[in-house]
C-alpha positions as CSV (number, residue, x, y, z in Angstrom):
1,M,14.8,-9.5,-5.0
2,T,11.1,-9.1,-5.8
3,T,8.4,-7.4,-3.9
4,T,5.0,-8.4,-2.7
5,A,3.5,-7.7,-6.2
6,G,6.3,-9.7,-7.8
7,I,8.1,-6.7,-9.2
8,R,11.7,-5.8,-8.6
9,P,12.1,-2.6,-6.6
10,D,14.3,-1.1,-9.4
11,A,11.8,-2.0,-12.2
12,E,9.7,0.7,-13.7
13,F,6.0,0.3,-13.7
14,S,4.4,-0.3,-17.1
15,R,0.8,0.5,-18.1
16,S,-1.9,-2.1,-17.4
17,S,-3.5,-4.0,-20.2
18,A,-6.2,-1.4,-20.1
19,G,-3.6,1.3,-20.7
20,L,-4.0,2.8,-17.2
21,S,-1.2,4.2,-15.1
22,P,-0.6,2.3,-11.8
23,W,-2.3,5.0,-9.8
24,A,-5.4,5.1,-12.2
25,E,-5.6,1.3,-12.0
26,L,-5.4,1.4,-8.2
27,I,-8.1,4.0,-7.9
28,S,-10.4,2.3,-10.4
29,H,-10.3,-1.1,-8.8
30,A,-9.5,-0.6,-5.1
31,R,-12.2,-1.6,-2.7
32,C,-11.4,1.3,-0.4
33,A,-12.4,3.8,-3.2
34,S,-16.1,2.9,-2.7
35,S,-15.9,2.1,1.0
36,V,-18.2,3.6,3.6
37,L,-15.6,3.3,6.4
38,D,-14.8,6.4,8.4
39,P,-11.6,7.9,6.9
40,D,-10.0,7.8,10.3
41,A,-10.3,3.9,10.2
42,W,-7.5,4.0,7.7
43,F,-5.1,5.9,10.0
44,P,-4.1,4.0,13.1
45,V,-2.6,6.2,15.9
46,S,-0.3,3.7,17.5
47,P,3.3,3.3,16.2
48,Q,3.3,-0.3,17.5
49,P,2.3,-2.8,14.7
50,E,0.1,-5.0,16.9
51,T,-1.9,-2.2,18.4
52,A,-2.1,-0.3,15.0
53,R,-3.5,-3.4,13.4
54,R,-6.2,-3.6,16.0
55,E,-7.0,0.1,15.6
56,A,-7.3,-0.4,11.8
57,D,-8.9,-3.8,11.7
58,A,-11.9,-2.8,9.6
59,A,-9.7,-1.2,7.0
60,I,-7.3,-4.1,6.9
61,A,-10.3,-6.5,6.5
62,L,-11.4,-4.6,3.5
63,C,-7.9,-4.8,2.0
64,M,-7.6,-8.5,2.4
65,A,-10.2,-9.1,-0.4
66,C,-9.1,-6.2,-2.6
67,P,-8.1,-7.1,-6.2
68,V,-5.3,-4.5,-6.3
69,R,-3.9,-5.0,-2.8
70,A,-0.4,-5.9,-4.1
71,L,-0.3,-2.9,-6.4
72,C,-1.4,-0.7,-3.5
73,L,1.4,-2.0,-1.3
74,E,3.9,-1.6,-4.1
75,L,2.9,2.0,-4.7
76,S,3.0,2.9,-1.0
77,L,6.6,1.6,-0.8
78,R,7.7,3.4,-4.0
79,H,6.1,6.7,-3.1
80,W,7.0,6.9,0.6
81,D,6.0,10.5,0.9
82,V,2.4,9.3,0.7
83,G,2.8,5.7,1.6
84,Q,4.3,6.2,5.1
85,H,0.8,7.1,6.4
86,G,-2.3,5.0,7.0
87,V,-3.2,1.5,5.8
88,W,-1.9,0.5,2.3
89,G,-2.1,-3.0,0.9
90,G,-3.4,-4.3,4.2
91,L,-0.3,-3.2,6.2
92,V,0.1,-0.5,8.8
93,P,2.9,2.1,8.6
94,A,5.4,0.2,10.9
95,E,5.0,-3.0,8.9
96,R,5.6,-1.2,5.6
97,A,8.6,0.7,7.0
98,G,10.2,-2.7,7.8
99,L,9.6,-3.8,4.2
100,R,10.9,-0.6,2.8
101,R,14.2,-0.8,4.8
102,R,15.0,-4.0,3.0
103,W,14.6,-2.4,-0.4
104,P,17.7,-1.5,-2.3
105,V,18.3,2.3,-2.5
106,R,17.1,3.7,-5.8
107,E,17.5,7.2,-7.1
108,G,14.1,8.9,-7.4
109,M,12.2,6.8,-4.9
110,G,10.4,9.2,-2.7
């Protein structure tokens, strides 16, 4: 099974061609890093996916054209302690939780 970014859940991340860690690559290329959106726009309140998507529509729209969207989603699923909150990779928490439940259990996945 592969994930949205085309990486198996049990595969280790490698450094990018620029030698950056996945987090550094995400931060240096993510459209949200230079966004002027209110930080609250990234954190929908509703637990219902449809309502949460409406609440976070401006943030999700920004994600749709982001060059590191797949990496963002991948990191949010791998690092659930952080990724369970807010919009990551254009998905709200309930949507990512559904994806994560389908991942095989892997030791060390937080």
